[in-house]
C-alpha positions as CSV (number, residue, x, y, z in Angstrom):
1,M,0.1,0.0,0.1
2,E,3.0,2.3,0.8
3,L,4.5,1.6,-2.4
4,I,1.4,2.5,-4.2
5,T,0.9,5.8,-2.4
6,Y,4.4,6.6,-3.1
7,Y,4.0,5.9,-6.9
8,L,0.7,7.8,-7.1
9,S,2.3,11.0,-5.3
10,Q,5.3,10.8,-7.5
11,G,2.9,10.6,-10.8
12,L,0.7,13.4,-9.3
13,S,3.7,15.7,-8.8
14,F,4.8,15.1,-12.4
15,L,1.4,15.4,-13.9
16,I,0.0,18.4,-12.1
17,P,2.9,20.8,-13.1
18,L,2.9,19.5,-16.5
19,I,-0.9,19.9,-17.1
20,I,-0.7,23.5,-15.6
21,L,2.2,24.7,-17.9
22,L,1.0,23.0,-21.0
23,G,-2.6,24.0,-20.1
24,L,-1.9,27.7,-20.1
25,L,0.6,27.7,-23.0
26,I,-2.0,25.8,-25.3
27,F,-4.8,28.1,-24.1
28,V,-2.8,31.2,-24.8
29,H,-1.8,30.0,-28.2
30,E,-5.4,29.0,-29.2
31,L,-6.8,32.1,-27.7
32,G,-4.5,34.3,-30.2
33,H,-6.2,32.5,-33.1
34,F,-9.7,32.5,-31.4
35,L,-9.6,36.5,-30.7
36,V,-8.4,37.4,-34.2
37,A,-10.7,35.1,-35.9
38,K,-13.7,36.7,-34.1
39,Y,-12.3,40.1,-34.6
40,F,-12.4,39.7,-38.2
41,G,-15.9,38.0,-38.1
42,V,-15.0,34.3,-38.6
43,R,-17.3,31.9,-36.9
44,V,-15.4,29.7,-34.4
45,E,-17.1,26.5,-34.0
46,V,-14.9,24.7,-31.4
47,F,-12.3,26.0,-29.0
48,S,-10.7,22.9,-27.5
49,L,-7.8,22.2,-25.0
50,G,-6.4,18.8,-26.0
51,F,-7.2,16.4,-28.7
52,G,-9.1,13.2,-28.9
53,K,-12.3,12.5,-26.9
54,K,-14.0,15.4,-25.3
55,F,-14.8,14.9,-21.5
56,F,-16.2,18.5,-20.9
57,K,-18.3,20.5,-23.2
58,Y,-19.8,24.0,-22.8
59,K,-21.6,26.0,-25.7
60,K,-22.0,29.7,-25.7
61,G,-23.2,31.2,-29.0
62,D,-21.7,29.7,-32.1
63,T,-18.6,28.3,-30.2
64,E,-18.4,24.9,-28.2
65,Y,-15.6,25.1,-25.6
66,C,-14.2,21.8,-24.6
67,L,-11.6,19.7,-22.8
68,S,-10.2,16.8,-24.5
69,I,-8.4,13.7,-23.1
70,I,-5.1,14.1,-24.8
71,P,-3.5,17.3,-23.3
72,F,-0.6,17.7,-25.6
73,G,-2.0,20.3,-27.9
74,G,-5.2,22.0,-28.8
75,Y,-7.1,23.6,-31.6
76,V,-9.7,26.2,-32.8
77,K,-12.0,25.0,-35.5
78,M,-13.3,27.8,-37.6
79,Y,-16.3,27.6,-40.2
80,G,-15.2,27.3,-43.7
81,D,-11.6,26.3,-42.8
82,D,-12.0,23.2,-45.3
83,P,-11.4,24.8,-48.5
84,T,-13.2,21.8,-50.3
85,A,-16.3,22.3,-48.5
86,E,-19.3,24.0,-50.1
87,I,-20.3,27.2,-48.3
88,P,-23.4,29.0,-49.1
89,A,-23.3,32.4,-50.4
90,E,-25.1,34.0,-47.4
91,S,-22.5,32.5,-45.0
92,R,-19.3,33.3,-46.9
93,K,-18.9,36.3,-44.5
94,Y,-18.3,34.1,-41.7
95,S,-16.1,31.6,-43.4
96,F,-12.5,31.5,-42.8
97,T,-11.4,30.6,-46.5
98,H,-13.4,33.4,-47.9
99,K,-11.8,36.0,-45.8
100,P,-9.0,38.1,-47.4
101,V,-5.6,36.7,-47.4
102,G,-4.2,39.5,-45.2
103,Q,-6.8,38.5,-42.6
104,R,-6.1,34.9,-42.9
105,I,-2.5,35.8,-42.2
106,G,-3.3,37.7,-39.3
107,I,-5.4,34.8,-37.7
108,V,-2.9,32.3,-38.2
109,L,0.2,34.6,-36.9
110,A,-1.9,35.4,-33.8
111,G,-1.3,32.1,-32.1
112,P,2.5,32.2,-32.1
113,L,2.5,35.9,-31.4
114,M,0.4,35.3,-28.3
115,N,3.2,32.8,-27.0
116,F,5.7,35.5,-27.5
117,F,3.6,38.4,-25.7
118,F,2.8,35.7,-22.8
119,A,6.6,35.2,-22.4
120,I,7.0,38.9,-21.9
121,V,4.0,38.7,-19.2
122,L,5.6,36.0,-17.4
123,F,9.2,37.5,-17.2
124,T,7.7,40.9,-16.2
125,L,5.8,39.0,-13.5
126,I,9.1,37.3,-12.3
127,A,10.7,40.8,-12.1
128,F,7.8,41.6,-9.7
129,V,7.8,38.6,-7.6
130,G,11.5,38.3,-7.6
131,E,14.0,35.9,-8.8
132,E,16.7,34.3,-6.8
133,V,20.1,35.3,-8.3
134,I,23.8,34.8,-7.1
135,R,25.4,37.3,-5.2
136,P,28.7,38.8,-6.7
137,V,30.7,37.4,-3.9
138,V,33.9,35.7,-4.8
139,G,34.3,32.0,-3.9
140,D,37.2,29.7,-3.3
141,I,40.1,31.2,-5.2
142,A,43.2,29.5,-6.3
143,P,46.6,31.1,-4.9
144,T,48.3,30.9,-8.3
145,S,45.3,32.3,-10.5
146,R,45.2,35.8,-11.9
147,A,42.4,37.0,-9.9
148,Y,44.3,35.9,-6.7
149,L,47.5,37.7,-7.5
150,A,45.5,40.7,-8.3
151,G,44.2,41.0,-4.7
152,L,41.2,39.2,-4.7
153,R,40.4,37.1,-1.8
154,S,37.5,34.5,-0.9
155,E,34.3,36.2,0.4
156,D,35.1,39.5,-1.3
157,T,32.0,41.2,-2.9
158,V,32.5,42.9,-6.2
159,V,30.4,46.0,-6.4
160,A,31.5,47.4,-9.8
161,V,33.4,46.6,-12.8
162,N,35.0,49.5,-15.0
163,N,32.8,51.8,-12.7
164,Q,29.5,50.2,-13.8
165,T,27.5,49.0,-10.8
166,V,27.2,45.1,-10.2
167,T,24.3,43.7,-8.1
168,N,24.5,40.0,-9.0
169,W,27.0,37.5,-10.5
170,T,25.4,37.5,-14.0
171,E,26.0,41.1,-14.4
172,L,29.6,40.6,-13.2
173,K,30.1,37.8,-15.6
174,D,28.6,39.7,-18.5
175,Y,31.0,42.9,-17.9
176,I,34.0,40.6,-17.8
177,E,33.2,38.7,-20.9
178,K,32.5,42.0,-22.9
179,N,35.8,43.3,-21.5
180,G,37.5,40.9,-24.0
181,S,41.3,41.0,-23.5
182,G,42.7,44.0,-21.7
183,P,42.8,46.1,-18.6
184,I,39.9,45.9,-16.1
185,Q,39.2,47.5,-12.8
186,L,37.1,46.0,-10.0
187,S,35.7,47.7,-7.2
188,V,35.7,45.3,-4.3
189,L,34.3,45.2,-0.7
190,K,36.4,43.3,1.8
191,P,34.7,41.5,4.6
192,G,34.0,44.0,7.3
193,A,35.1,47.0,5.2
194,T,32.7,50.0,4.7
195,Q,34.4,51.5,1.7
196,P,35.3,49.5,-1.5
197,E,38.8,49.3,-2.8
198,N,39.7,49.3,-6.6
199,I,41.8,46.3,-7.9
200,Q,43.4,46.6,-11.4
201,T,44.1,43.5,-13.4
202,R,43.5,42.2,-16.8
203,T,41.2,39.6,-18.6
204,D,42.4,37.1,-21.3
205,L,40.4,36.2,-24.4
206,V,39.2,32.5,-24.4
207,P,37.1,30.4,-26.5
208,N,33.5,30.8,-25.5
209,P,32.1,27.5,-23.9
210,N,28.5,28.7,-24.6
211,I,27.3,27.2,-27.9
212,L,24.3,29.3,-27.8
213,S,26.3,32.5,-28.0
214,S,27.1,34.5,-31.3
215,L,30.6,35.2,-29.8
216,S,33.2,32.7,-30.4
217,E,35.7,34.3,-27.7
218,I,34.9,36.0,-24.6
219,G,36.8,37.8,-21.8
220,E,37.9,35.7,-18.6
221,L,39.6,36.5,-15.2
222,E,41.4,33.4,-14.4
223,G,40.4,32.1,-11.0
224,L,37.3,34.0,-10.5
225,S,34.2,31.9,-9.5
226,F,31.2,31.9,-7.2
227,Y,31.9,28.2,-6.0
228,F,32.8,27.5,-2.6
229,R,34.1,24.2,-1.6
230,A,31.5,22.2,0.5
231,S,32.4,21.1,4.0
232,E,33.1,17.6,2.9
233,V,36.3,16.3,4.2
234,A,38.8,13.8,3.5
235,V,40.7,11.9,6.1
236,T,44.6,11.6,5.4
237,S,45.1,8.3,7.3
238,D,43.6,5.8,9.7
239,T,45.8,7.0,12.4
240,S,45.0,10.5,12.3
241,L,43.2,12.3,15.1
242,A,40.1,12.8,12.7
243,A,40.1,9.2,12.0
244,K,40.3,8.2,15.6
245,S,37.2,10.5,16.4
246,G,35.4,8.4,13.9
247,L,35.4,10.5,10.7
248,K,35.9,9.1,7.3
249,T,36.8,10.5,3.8
250,G,33.5,11.7,2.2
251,D,31.9,12.9,5.5
252,L,30.0,16.2,5.3
253,I,30.5,18.1,8.4
254,S,27.0,20.2,8.9
255,K,27.6,21.5,12.4
256,V,30.3,22.3,14.7
257,E,28.7,22.9,18.1
258,S,25.5,25.0,17.4
259,T,27.0,26.5,14.3
260,E,25.4,25.5,10.9
261,I,28.1,24.7,8.4
262,T,28.0,24.5,4.5
263,K,31.3,25.6,3.3
264,W,34.8,24.6,4.1
265,I,35.6,28.2,5.0
266,D,32.8,27.9,7.5
267,L,34.2,24.9,9.0
268,A,37.7,26.5,9.3
269,R,36.3,29.7,10.9
270,A,34.1,27.7,13.4
271,I,37.0,25.4,14.4
272,A,39.2,28.6,15.0
273,T,36.4,30.1,17.0
274,S,36.0,27.0,19.2
275,S,39.7,26.7,19.6
276,E,39.9,27.7,23.2
277,K,38.1,24.3,23.9
278,D,39.7,21.1,24.2
279,E,37.1,19.3,22.3
280,V,33.9,20.2,20.2
281,S,31.1,18.2,18.9
282,V,30.5,18.1,15.2
283,V,27.4,16.6,13.4
284,I,28.3,14.7,10.1
285,E,26.2,13.4,7.2
286,R,27.6,10.2,5.9
287,V,26.5,8.4,2.9
288,I,25.4,4.8,3.5
289,G,23.9,3.7,0.3
290,K,22.5,5.0,-2.9
291,D,20.6,8.4,-2.1
292,K,20.7,7.6,1.6
293,T,22.6,9.4,4.3
294,E,22.7,9.2,8.0
295,K,23.5,11.9,10.7
296,Q,26.0,11.1,13.4
297,T,27.3,13.6,16.3
298,L,31.0,12.9,17.0
299,T,33.6,14.7,19.2
300,L,36.7,16.1,17.9
301,S,39.7,16.5,20.3
302,L,41.3,19.8,19.5
303,K,44.2,19.9,22.3
304,S,46.6,17.9,20.4
305,A,45.6,19.4,17.0
306,K,46.4,22.9,18.5
307,E,49.7,21.8,19.5
308,L,50.6,20.3,16.3
309,A,49.5,23.5,14.5
310,A,51.5,25.7,16.6
311,K,54.5,23.7,15.8
312,S,53.6,23.4,12.1
313,N,55.2,25.6,9.4
314,Q,52.2,25.3,7.4
315,T,50.8,28.6,6.2
316,T,47.8,29.3,4.1
317,T,46.9,32.1,1.9
318,Y,43.5,30.5,1.5
319,S,41.7,33.6,2.9
320,H,42.6,37.3,4.0
321,D,40.8,36.3,7.3
322,L,43.5,35.1,9.8
323,L,40.8,33.3,11.8
324,I,40.0,31.1,8.7
325,Q,43.8,30.6,8.3
326,K,44.1,29.6,12.0
327,G,41.1,27.0,11.6
328,H,42.5,25.7,8.4
329,Q,45.9,24.8,10.1
330,I,44.0,23.2,13.0
331,L,41.9,21.0,10.5
332,M,45.1,19.9,8.7
333,S,46.7,19.0,12.0
334,L,43.5,16.9,12.9
335,G,44.3,14.8,9.7
336,F,41.6,16.6,7.7
337,D,42.3,17.5,3.9
338,Y,40.3,18.7,0.9
339,P,38.6,15.8,-0.7
340,D,39.3,17.0,-4.3
341,L,41.9,14.7,-5.1
342,Y,40.9,11.7,-3.1
343,V,39.4,8.7,-5.1
344,S,35.7,8.3,-4.1
345,D,35.1,5.7,-6.6
346,L,36.5,3.7,-9.4
347,V,35.0,2.4,-12.8
348,P,34.9,-1.3,-12.6
349,E,37.7,-2.7,-14.9
350,S,39.0,0.8,-15.8
351,A,42.7,1.6,-16.2
352,A,43.1,2.9,-12.5
353,A,41.4,-0.1,-11.2
354,S,43.3,-2.6,-13.0
355,A,46.7,-0.8,-12.0
356,G,45.8,-1.1,-8.2
357,I,44.5,2.5,-7.4
358,Q,42.0,2.0,-4.4
359,K,39.0,4.1,-3.1
360,G,40.4,6.6,-0.6
361,D,43.7,7.0,-2.4
362,K,44.9,10.6,-2.6
363,I,46.4,11.3,-6.2
364,V,49.3,13.6,-5.8
365,S,51.1,13.4,-9.0
366,V,50.3,12.6,-12.7
367,N,53.3,13.0,-14.8
368,G,54.3,15.7,-12.2
369,E,52.6,17.3,-9.1
370,I,49.0,18.3,-9.5
371,S,47.1,20.6,-7.1
372,E,43.4,20.2,-7.9
373,W,41.1,17.9,-9.8
374,N,41.3,19.9,-13.1
375,D,45.2,19.3,-13.3
376,L,44.5,15.5,-13.2
377,V,41.8,15.6,-16.1
378,K,43.8,17.9,-18.1
379,R,47.0,15.6,-17.9
380,V,45.0,12.5,-18.6
381,Q,43.0,14.0,-21.5
382,A,46.2,15.3,-23.0
383,Y,47.6,11.6,-23.3
384,T,48.1,10.2,-26.8
385,E,48.8,6.7,-27.8
386,S,52.4,7.2,-28.7
387,Q,53.3,8.2,-25.0
388,P,54.5,6.0,-22.4
389,P,52.3,5.0,-19.4
390,L,51.4,7.9,-17.2
391,K,53.4,8.0,-13.9
392,V,50.9,8.2,-11.2
393,S,51.8,8.8,-7.4
394,V,49.1,8.5,-4.5
395,L,49.1,8.7,-0.9
396,R,47.4,5.7,0.8
397,N,47.2,6.1,4.5
398,N,49.8,8.9,4.2
399,Q,52.2,6.3,2.5
400,P,53.4,7.0,-1.1
401,L,52.8,4.5,-3.7
402,S,53.5,4.7,-7.4
403,F,51.8,3.1,-10.6
404,E,52.1,3.3,-14.2
405,I,48.8,3.7,-16.0
406,V,47.8,3.6,-19.6
407,P,44.4,5.6,-20.0
408,R,41.6,4.3,-22.1
409,K,39.6,6.1,-24.6
410,I,35.9,6.6,-23.8
411,S,33.0,8.6,-25.0
412,Q,32.3,11.5,-22.8
413,P,28.7,13.4,-23.0
414,Q,28.7,17.0,-23.7
415,P,26.0,19.7,-22.6
416,T,25.2,19.8,-26.3
417,G,24.1,16.3,-26.2
418,K,27.2,15.1,-28.5
419,E,29.7,12.6,-27.2
420,I,33.5,13.1,-27.7
421,P,36.2,10.6,-27.3
422,V,38.7,11.4,-24.4
423,Y,41.3,9.5,-22.3
424,A,40.3,8.6,-18.8
425,M,41.8,6.6,-15.9
426,G,38.4,5.7,-14.5
427,V,38.6,7.5,-11.1
428,L,35.9,9.6,-9.7
429,A,36.6,12.6,-7.4
430,G,35.1,13.6,-4.0
431,V,34.8,17.2,-4.7
432,S,31.6,19.0,-4.2
433,S,30.5,22.6,-4.1
434,A,28.3,24.4,-1.4
435,Q,25.1,26.2,-2.6
436,P,26.1,29.4,-3.9
437,L,25.1,32.6,-2.0
438,T,22.1,34.1,-3.3
439,F,19.4,36.8,-2.9
440,V,15.7,37.5,-4.1
441,S,16.0,40.3,-6.8
442,K,12.7,42.3,-7.2
443,I,11.9,45.0,-9.6
444,L,8.9,47.0,-8.1
445,N,8.9,49.8,-10.8
446,P,6.3,48.7,-13.3
447,T,8.2,50.2,-16.3
448,A,11.5,48.8,-15.4
449,A,9.8,45.4,-14.7
450,L,8.3,45.4,-18.3
451,S,11.5,46.5,-19.9
452,K,13.2,43.6,-18.2
453,G,10.4,41.2,-19.3
454,F,10.9,42.5,-22.7
455,S,14.6,42.2,-22.8
456,D,14.5,38.7,-21.2
457,T,12.1,37.5,-23.8
458,I,14.4,38.9,-26.7
459,L,17.5,37.2,-25.1
460,W,15.7,33.8,-24.9
461,T,14.3,34.1,-28.4
462,K,17.8,34.7,-29.8
463,N,19.1,31.8,-27.5
464,T,16.3,29.5,-28.9
465,C,16.8,30.6,-32.6
466,L,20.7,29.8,-32.1
467,S,19.8,26.4,-30.6
468,F,17.8,25.6,-33.8
469,L,20.7,26.8,-36.0
470,R,23.2,24.6,-33.9
471,L,21.0,21.6,-34.7
472,L,21.0,22.3,-38.4
473,Q,24.8,22.8,-38.1
474,N,25.1,19.5,-36.2
475,R,27.0,21.4,-33.4
476,V,24.1,20.4,-31.2
477,S,23.1,16.8,-31.0
478,A,19.7,15.8,-31.8
479,K,19.7,13.9,-28.6
480,S,19.2,17.1,-26.8
481,I,15.6,17.3,-28.4
482,G,13.0,16.8,-25.6
483,G,9.3,15.8,-25.6
484,P,6.5,15.7,-23.0
485,I,8.6,13.7,-20.4
486,M,11.4,16.1,-20.5
487,I,9.0,19.1,-20.1
488,G,7.3,17.3,-17.3
489,Q,10.3,16.8,-15.6
490,L,11.2,20.4,-16.0
491,A,7.8,21.6,-14.9
492,S,7.9,19.3,-11.9
493,K,11.3,20.3,-10.6
494,T,10.8,23.9,-10.9
495,F,7.3,23.8,-9.5
496,Q,8.8,22.4,-6.3
497,I,11.5,25.1,-6.2
498,G,9.1,28.2,-6.3
499,I,6.8,30.1,-8.5
500,S,9.4,32.3,-10.2
501,P,11.5,29.2,-11.5
502,F,8.2,27.6,-12.8
503,M,7.2,30.8,-14.5
504,K,10.6,31.0,-16.0
505,I,10.5,27.5,-17.6
506,M,7.0,28.4,-18.7
507,A,8.2,31.5,-20.5
508,I,11.1,29.6,-22.1
509,I,8.9,26.8,-23.4
510,S,6.4,29.6,-24.7
511,I,9.3,31.2,-26.7
512,N,9.9,27.7,-28.2
513,L,6.3,27.3,-29.3
514,F,6.5,30.6,-30.8
515,I,9.6,29.9,-32.9
516,L,8.5,26.2,-33.5
517,N,5.1,27.1,-34.9
518,L,6.5,29.7,-37.2
519,L,8.8,27.0,-39.0
520,P,7.9,26.7,-42.5
521,V,6.4,23.3,-42.1
522,P,3.0,22.4,-43.5
523,V,0.6,21.5,-40.7
524,L,2.3,24.0,-38.5
525,D,1.2,27.7,-38.4
526,G,4.4,28.6,-40.4
527,G,3.4,26.4,-43.3
528,H,0.0,27.9,-43.6
529,L,1.7,31.3,-43.3
530,V,4.0,30.2,-46.4
531,F,0.7,29.1,-48.4
532,F,-1.1,32.5,-47.7
533,T,2.1,34.4,-48.6
534,I,2.3,32.6,-52.1
535,E,-1.5,33.3,-52.4
536,A,-0.8,37.1,-51.5
537,L,1.9,37.3,-54.1
538,R,0.7,35.3,-57.1
539,G,-3.1,36.5,-56.6
540,A,-4.5,33.0,-56.4
541,P,-4.0,30.1,-53.9
542,L,-1.9,26.9,-54.7
543,S,-3.8,23.9,-56.2
544,M,-5.4,21.6,-53.7
545,R,-3.1,18.9,-55.0
546,K,0.1,20.8,-54.1
547,M,-1.3,21.7,-51.0
548,E,-2.3,18.1,-49.9
549,I,1.2,16.7,-50.8
550,A,2.8,19.5,-48.8
551,Q,0.6,18.7,-45.8
552,Q,1.4,15.1,-46.1
553,I,5.2,15.9,-46.1
554,G,4.6,18.2,-43.3
555,L,2.9,15.7,-41.1
556,V,5.6,13.1,-41.9
557,I,8.2,15.6,-40.6
558,L,6.1,16.6,-37.4
559,M,5.5,12.8,-36.5
560,S,9.3,12.0,-37.1
561,L,10.3,14.9,-34.7
562,M,7.6,13.7,-32.2
563,V,8.9,10.1,-32.4
564,L,12.6,11.3,-32.0
565,A,11.6,13.5,-28.9
566,L,9.6,10.6,-27.2
567,F,12.7,8.3,-28.1
568,N,15.1,10.8,-26.4
569,D,12.8,11.1,-23.4
570,V,12.6,7.4,-22.7
571,S,16.4,7.0,-23.4
572,R,17.2,9.7,-20.8
573,L,15.0,7.9,-18.3
574,F,16.8,4.6,-18.7
575,N,20.3,6.4,-18.7
């Protein structure tokens, strides 16, 4: 019974958001056709949400309003829309076919345009309701990066770029990308400071990873990101103070005494704050199975760690905060480490597994010393078959071991849906990021909110057009095309998060419907617009035979796309 209840609730959490999303988008689209048809005096016989058998009907005037059983579409049936039907002379003023071609173009165009205008309305409402955006706060920063060397530190807040005010991370990123290659000035507010200080540095021109951008290269400030390392820890050896307290590699520390912890930097600060004590209690979250974790409360002995830290020559430039530096040293003395280079799992029968690498090993060298996971990935992917085996050094319980590994070629999925061949050892990292620092951004000025709604709609329209172009160029895989299951998953996830993300995905899909329906494919609105445009130019409609052939071709194209989208949906479910 519990299993039935679970699957029922899961099904409803999928179906209800999907029906709301599709229902509104279909209603808005068909309402466009309906209103313009009525305006031009066309008699509308049926206004239906859905296809197939009707389960609800209501007739008012000439029109029957109904809900049909298949929710993935809708239609407006107009009197005289069948050009082969005999229309009495006295009724032709109500007939769609007998209206001037300009009015028919207006009726057909109204559906897609309503989806475009609805997106503007949705983005405007999002501006009013408020959208969660990432704060322009600098995350963990590599000491060797250009950003660090310029003077930026973790937890700095960027308030302006080249004297242009910055309120969120997207604005910061856009200014840096537009800067290209050249000098740049960042106004930065240090933690605890009341006045910002200016930092002078420069950006580099790099290939644009965003395939939906028209720019091939963009500006980048090396080392700058909003990512903070999560409070997940690695334990260097079984004999360390951390291990003796019961901690294991992969544990996530969520609380120190009464202080909630999400980031490593919070953990270091909390440990330093509690350092006057000989021991502190910590709450950990430990993975015990697939999608299962358990919480435990453990006690860390700080007395010995403080003594070791005092004797240690270890220094850290991790942060400008001396308290965090102190906490970091105590954590290292306890036997904690960043989990980035620790092997959290191995691909069965992979090159690393066959060579003898084990879970919990810390990889410290791959043909030379490495300091982060990206170093490892780059060196392995740069391997060629003509090279000798990679020399890999690891620490196992703080004991050095060496291996020779020949990486194997695998297919790596890309965000575009394509797969590219890369070399890999078959090790998985334990690195994880904390949730970024966010705030809710609201625009209460109606004019400014409408302006943002319009600009966001234009932006997403450009992105959608580019995605279609990239598909035609084969730069985006056809595997990225999604159908009702993918839409349902997006609707369900965003519906659970909040009203703004749900409205945003609705606006984006509305723009997709706007563009999709304008494609010059017979049976779509765009196909009808092509027919009517030809009729307007030549002064007579195409022959019925030519239109029938075109409609059949269009139907085959549309059905093929639907089958492909459904196949992709099912494939994603099983993969």
